[in-house]
LOLOFI-829892 format. One record per residue (C-alpha): x, y, z; residue number from 1. Coordinates in Angstrom, 2 decimals, padded with zeros to 5 digits. Layout:
# LOLOFI-829892
    east   north      up seq
       X       Y       Z NUM
...
END
This chain:
# LOLOFI-829892
    east   north      up seq
 -060.17  027.52 -050.15   1
 -056.61  026.32 -049.69   2
 -055.82  022.66 -049.65   3
 -054.01  021.42 -046.57   4
 -050.46  020.33 -047.23   5
 -050.32  018.10 -044.19   6
 -049.92  014.46 -045.07   7
 -052.01  011.89 -043.20   8
 -050.12  009.98 -040.58   9
 -050.46  006.25 -041.12  10
 -051.58  004.27 -038.11  11
 -048.80  002.57 -036.23  12
 -048.54 -001.12 -036.57  13
 -048.63 -003.25 -033.42  14
 -045.31 -003.06 -031.63  15
 -044.23  000.15 -033.41  16
 -044.45  002.18 -030.20  17
 -042.18 -000.28 -028.44  18
 -039.74 -000.09 -031.35  19
 -039.72  003.72 -031.14  20
 -038.94  003.52 -027.43  21
 -036.08  001.11 -028.08  22
 -034.72  003.38 -030.83  23
 -034.93  006.39 -028.50  24
 -033.09  004.52 -025.77  25
 -030.44  003.44 -028.28  26
 -029.99  007.04 -029.45  27
 -029.82  008.30 -025.85  28
 -027.12  005.77 -025.00  29
 -025.00  007.02 -027.89  30
 -025.65  010.66 -026.95  31
 -024.16  010.18 -023.48  32
 -020.50  011.13 -023.21  33
 -018.28  008.08 -023.39  34
 -016.28  007.22 -020.30  35
 -012.63  006.22 -020.43  36
 -011.88  002.52 -019.89  37
 -011.09  001.57 -016.30  38
 -007.41  000.88 -017.00  39
 -006.97  004.34 -018.56  40
 -008.77  006.04 -015.66  41
 -006.58  004.22 -013.12  42
 -003.44  005.18 -015.06  43
 -004.48  008.85 -014.91  44
 -005.11  008.50 -011.17  45
 -001.58  007.14 -010.67  46
 -000.17  010.08 -012.67  47
 -002.14  012.44 -010.41  48
 -000.53  010.78 -007.41  49
  002.89  011.35 -008.94  50
  002.03  015.05 -009.32  51
  001.15  015.16 -005.62  52
  004.61  013.84 -004.81  53
  006.21  016.50 -007.02  54
  004.11  019.22 -005.42  55
  005.03  017.97 -001.94  56
  008.71  018.18 -002.84  57
  008.28  021.77 -004.07  58
  006.15  022.96 -001.16  59
  008.42  021.24  001.35  60
  011.46  023.03 -000.03  61
  009.61  026.37 -000.06  62
  008.58  025.85  003.56  63
  012.18  025.06  004.50  64
  013.49  028.17  002.75  65
  010.88  030.42  004.36  66
  011.02  028.62  007.71  67
  007.25  029.08  007.82  68
  004.82  026.33  006.80  69
  001.76  028.60  006.88  70
  003.14  031.16  004.43  71
  004.35  028.39  002.10  72
  000.88  026.81  002.15  73
 -000.80  030.14  001.36  74
  001.63  030.74 -001.51  75
  000.79  027.32 -002.97  76
 -002.99  027.55 -002.59  77
 -003.08  031.26 -003.37  78
 -001.12  030.94 -006.62  79
 -003.43  028.16 -007.74  80
 -006.45  030.33 -006.92  81
 -004.96  033.23 -008.90  82
 -004.52  030.98 -011.96  83
 -008.12  029.80 -011.69  84
 -009.48  033.34 -011.32  85
 -007.70  034.34 -014.53  86
 -009.26  031.31 -016.19  87
 -012.66  032.33 -014.83  88
 -012.30  035.77 -016.43  89
 -011.14  034.44 -019.82  90
 -013.14  031.20 -020.20  91
 -016.91  031.54 -020.71  92
 -017.52  027.81 -020.15  93
 -015.83  028.10 -016.76  94
 -018.24  030.88 -015.77  95
 -021.18  028.80 -016.98  96
 -019.94  025.90 -014.84  97
 -019.81  028.14 -011.77  98
 -023.33  029.33 -012.60  99
 -024.58  025.74 -012.84 100
 -022.96  024.98 -009.49 101
 -024.70  028.00 -007.95 102
 -028.05  026.89 -009.39 103
 -027.51  023.35 -008.08 104
 -026.99  024.68 -004.55 105
 -029.99  027.02 -004.80 106
 -032.33  024.27 -006.01 107
 -031.07  021.73 -003.47 108
 -029.51  019.33 -006.00 109
 -026.14  020.01 -004.35 110
 -025.90  020.37 -000.56 111
 -023.96  023.43  000.62 112
 -021.66  021.31  002.76 113
 -020.42  019.53 -000.37 114
 -018.60  022.78 -001.23 115
 -016.32  022.39  001.81 116
 -013.85  019.93  000.28 117
 -011.13  022.60  000.18 118
 -011.12  022.77  004.00 119
 -009.81  019.19  004.08 120
 -006.98  020.19  001.73 121
 -006.09  023.05  004.06 122
 -006.08  020.66  007.03 123
 -003.79  018.29  005.13 124
 -001.23  021.06  004.59 125
 -001.51  022.25  008.19 126
 -000.86  018.78  009.62 127
  002.26  018.52  007.47 128
  003.74  021.53  009.22 129
  002.65  020.38  012.67 130
  003.51  016.66  012.63 131
  006.15  015.95  009.99 132
  008.93  017.59  011.98 133
  008.23  015.27  014.93 134
  007.08  012.06  013.24 135
  009.22  012.21  010.12 136
  007.95  011.70  006.61 137
  007.76  007.90  006.95 138
  005.32  007.66  009.84 139
  003.40  010.69  008.62 140
  002.81  008.96  005.27 141
  001.68  005.76  007.01 142
 -000.91  007.76  008.94 143
 -002.11  009.54  005.79 144
 -002.47  006.32  003.80 145
 -004.29  004.58  006.66 146
 -006.77  007.45  006.81 147
 -007.20  007.60  003.04 148
 -007.79  003.86  002.82 149
 -010.35  003.80  005.63 150
 -012.04  006.92  004.30 151
 -012.23  005.47  000.79 152
 -013.86  002.26  002.02 153
 -016.38  004.04  004.27 154
 -017.31  006.84  001.87 155
 -017.78  004.42 -001.02 156
 -019.99  002.20  001.15 157
 -022.06  005.23  002.26 158
 -022.37  006.51 -001.31 159
 -020.87  009.95 -000.64 160
 -018.92  009.88 -003.90 161
 -020.55  010.95 -007.19 162
 -020.59  007.36 -008.45 163
 -023.06  006.31 -005.75 164
 -022.74  003.41 -003.34 165
 -019.98  000.92 -004.03 166
 -020.54 -001.94 -001.56 167
 -017.68 -003.75  000.09 168
 -016.27 -006.78 -001.66 169
 -013.41 -009.15 -001.02 170
 -011.37 -007.46 -003.76 171
 -011.83 -003.96 -002.31 172
 -011.02 -005.04  001.24 173
 -007.94 -006.95  000.01 174
 -006.84 -003.90 -001.96 175
 -007.15 -001.66  001.10 176
 -005.15 -004.08  003.28 177
 -002.46 -004.49  000.60 178
 -002.15 -000.72  000.19 179
 -001.52 -000.18  003.89 180
  000.93 -003.09  003.97 181
  002.72 -001.65  000.93 182
  003.33  001.71  002.56 183
  004.47  000.15  005.85 184
  006.84 -002.16  003.94 185
  008.17  000.59  001.68 186
  008.93  002.89  004.60 187
  009.94  000.29  007.21 188
  013.65  000.85  006.63 189
  013.25  004.60  007.27 190
  011.48  004.35  010.62 191
  013.95  004.63  013.43 192
  014.00  005.91  017.01 193
  011.25  006.59  019.51 194
  008.47  008.93  018.39 195
  005.20  009.99  020.05 196
  002.88  007.70  018.11 197
 -000.22  009.52  019.35 198
  000.67  012.27  016.87 199
 -000.32  009.85  014.12 200
 -003.91  010.91  014.87 201
 -003.23  014.16  012.96 202
 -002.16  012.64  009.63 203
 -004.75  009.89  010.06 204
 -007.54  012.47  010.21 205
 -005.91  014.37  007.34 206
 -006.00  011.18  005.25 207
 -009.70  010.70  005.99 208
 -010.20  014.34  005.05 209
 -008.36  013.80  001.76 210
 -010.72  010.96  000.81 211
 -013.70  013.13  001.77 212
 -012.30  016.03 -000.27 213
 -012.06  013.83 -003.36 214
 -015.67  012.68 -002.90 215
 -016.97  016.24 -002.42 216
 -015.05  017.65 -005.38 217
 -016.47  014.85 -007.50 218
 -019.98  015.75 -006.33 219
 -019.48  019.40 -007.26 220
 -018.06  018.45 -010.63 221
 -021.03  016.19 -011.38 222
 -023.66  018.76 -010.31 223
 -022.02  021.57 -012.29 224
 -020.75  019.43 -015.21 225
 -017.51  021.35 -014.73 226
 -014.21  020.21 -013.25 227
 -013.20  023.88 -013.33 228
 -016.00  024.88 -010.95 229
 -015.05  022.08 -008.54 230
 -011.37  023.05 -008.62 231
 -012.10  026.77 -008.16 232
 -014.34  026.06 -005.17 233
 -011.67  023.84 -003.64 234
 -008.93  026.45 -003.98 235
 -011.10  029.37 -002.84 236
 -012.11  027.72  000.42 237
 -008.68  026.21  001.08 238
 -006.96  029.55  000.56 239
 -009.41  031.28  002.90 240
 -008.76  028.76  005.67 241
 -004.98  028.92  005.23 242
 -004.93  032.72  005.23 243
 -006.66  032.63  008.63 244
 -004.08  030.10  009.89 245
 -001.24  032.21  008.51 246
 -002.46  035.35  010.27 247
 -002.70  033.55  013.61 248
  000.73  031.97  013.10 249
  002.33  035.28  012.09 250
  000.90  037.00  015.14 251
  002.89  034.60  017.34 252
  006.14  034.02  015.40 253
  006.34  036.89  012.89 254
  006.77  036.93  009.10 255
  009.52  035.50  006.89 256
  012.28  037.99  006.23 257
  013.17  036.90  002.69 258
  011.56  034.98 -000.17 259
  013.61  032.69 -002.46 260
  014.09  033.78 -006.08 261
  013.87  030.39 -007.87 262
  010.61  030.32 -009.93 263
  010.11  026.54 -009.59 264
  009.51  026.93 -005.87 265
  006.22  028.68 -006.68 266
  004.88  026.06 -009.09 267
  003.01  024.07 -006.42 268
 -000.27  025.88 -007.01 269
 -000.26  025.26 -010.76 270
  000.44  021.57 -010.22 271
 -002.36  021.42 -007.66 272
 -004.82  022.85 -010.22 273
 -004.02  019.97 -012.55 274
 -004.33  017.04 -010.15 275
 -007.34  018.36 -008.21 276
 -009.26  018.85 -011.47 277
 -008.21  015.37 -012.60 278
 -009.40  013.83 -009.34 279
 -012.75  015.62 -009.60 280
 -013.27  014.04 -013.02 281
 -011.92  010.56 -012.26 282
 -013.60  009.88 -008.89 283
 -016.95  009.24 -010.61 284
 -015.36  006.59 -012.83 285
 -013.22  004.70 -010.30 286
 -014.77  005.48 -006.90 287
 -013.25  007.04 -003.79 288
 -011.35  003.94 -002.64 289
 -009.62  003.16 -005.95 290
 -008.87  006.87 -006.38 291
 -007.18  006.97 -002.97 292
 -005.20  003.79 -003.63 293
 -004.14  004.98 -007.08 294
 -002.89  008.25 -005.62 295
 -000.86  006.31 -003.06 296
  000.65  004.15 -005.81 297
  001.52  007.25 -007.82 298
  003.16  008.96 -004.88 299
  005.26  005.90 -004.06 300
  006.23  005.39 -007.71 301
  007.26  009.03 -008.13 302
  009.24  008.97 -004.89 303
  011.02  005.80 -006.03 304
  011.84  007.37 -009.41 305
  013.22  010.50 -007.76 306
  015.37  008.42 -005.41 307
  016.71  006.35 -008.31 308
  017.40  009.30 -010.62 309
  018.48  011.78 -007.96 310
  019.68  009.65 -005.04 311
  020.18  011.22 -001.67 312
  023.76  010.80 -000.40 313
  023.97  008.11  002.27 314
  020.40  006.86  001.64 315
  020.37  004.34 -001.21 316
  017.12  002.82 -002.45 317
  016.48 -000.44 -000.59 318
  014.56 -003.58 -001.47 319
  011.71 -002.64  000.90 320
  011.02  000.57 -001.01 321
  010.90 -001.17 -004.39 322
  008.83 -004.10 -003.16 323
  006.41 -001.83 -001.31 324
  005.85  000.25 -004.43 325
  005.08 -002.85 -006.51 326
  002.70 -004.10 -003.81 327
  000.86 -000.77 -003.85 328
  000.29 -001.09 -007.60 329
 -001.03 -004.63 -007.05 330
 -003.39 -003.23 -004.40 331
 -004.88 -000.82 -006.92 332
 -005.52 -003.66 -009.36 333
 -007.21 -005.75 -006.64 334
 -009.44 -002.91 -005.49 335
 -010.51 -002.02 -009.04 336
 -011.62 -005.55 -009.93 337
 -015.37 -005.98 -009.87 338
 -017.04 -009.27 -008.94 339
 -018.59 -010.96 -011.96 340
 -022.35 -010.70 -011.81 341
 -024.22 -014.00 -011.82 342
 -025.96 -014.71 -015.10 343
 -029.56 -015.79 -014.73 344
 -031.26 -017.79 -017.48 345
 -035.00 -017.34 -017.84 346
 -036.85 -020.63 -017.33 347
 -038.48 -022.12 -020.42 348
 -042.09 -023.16 -020.30 349
 -042.05 -026.77 -021.54 350
 -045.73 -026.67 -022.52 351
 -045.22 -023.63 -024.74 352
 -042.11 -025.16 -026.27 353
 -043.87 -028.40 -027.13 354
 -047.01 -026.78 -028.51 355
 -045.24 -025.17 -031.43 356
 -046.83 -021.77 -030.65 357
 -044.79 -018.58 -030.65 358
 -044.44 -018.61 -026.91 359
 -041.55 -017.63 -024.61 360
 -039.69 -020.86 -025.34 361
 -039.51 -020.20 -029.09 362
 -037.06 -017.72 -030.69 363
END
């Protein structure tokens, strides 16, 4: 008869179970992936905004060369989609992320309509081609920022972003107001002449759509644990929408007759892959509003740097542009500040403290 090798388990002392639970919670806290500090996340958001400005410059020049905004938009979105499809074929973790996203939709953890963020990106590009030629870049940007700011405040309050509900506070409202004032101030010297202001409805809705897109991409990234899956979904849907727009547009005005040969004109899609993936990751950390404001600050800062390094003849950089850019950065700081939570001290039972027993009033 073989002797059992199992060793008797000693009985737990009182309070040992609670200690095990505390140890497990401590281990779980360390097992969670660490998040970047808020200042680092905001800095990355501002860099993403600068990349948007660079992409806008590239896509704008491609549209001018082709004399066709719809084809230029499809080239930008389509090239980004092609890069992501190559990544999907070569990167196993990317395929696993797409699989997790599919499972999240099938099980109901991710609503199907949260996959439609790319449609807002397509609308943003379409409104550029429709309204910029009439409004000019200055008023168009004011409309976009107003929509982004309002969308960020509302979507954070509703909890549509992956970080959950972020209630309104004096800091966040002040940041939104300062951001709008910054853009108006920075572009005030460029607004001239009579324009049909009702057209501002188009960029305004595009700005709201941009804030919604950032929230939805963040949701997809959280459900799939993959920024790649969120970015691929964004580009796939956006490209599909823009191809439909391009076909309708070509049926009425025809196709471009010649494509430019400079390679840098086709880099917009690659740049878009970078900043859309970055936004999908960062929106959970900073929230929709701070993300939108940081992107605005980055766009203004990049535009200011381009104007200083490569000035346009006859259009020197004015004080309003510099001051507005600084004010936008201040707005991001205001909106990112969190109100200090009130510290509550547990009341001490005077009877227990005086009795000398190990009660709540004794360490």
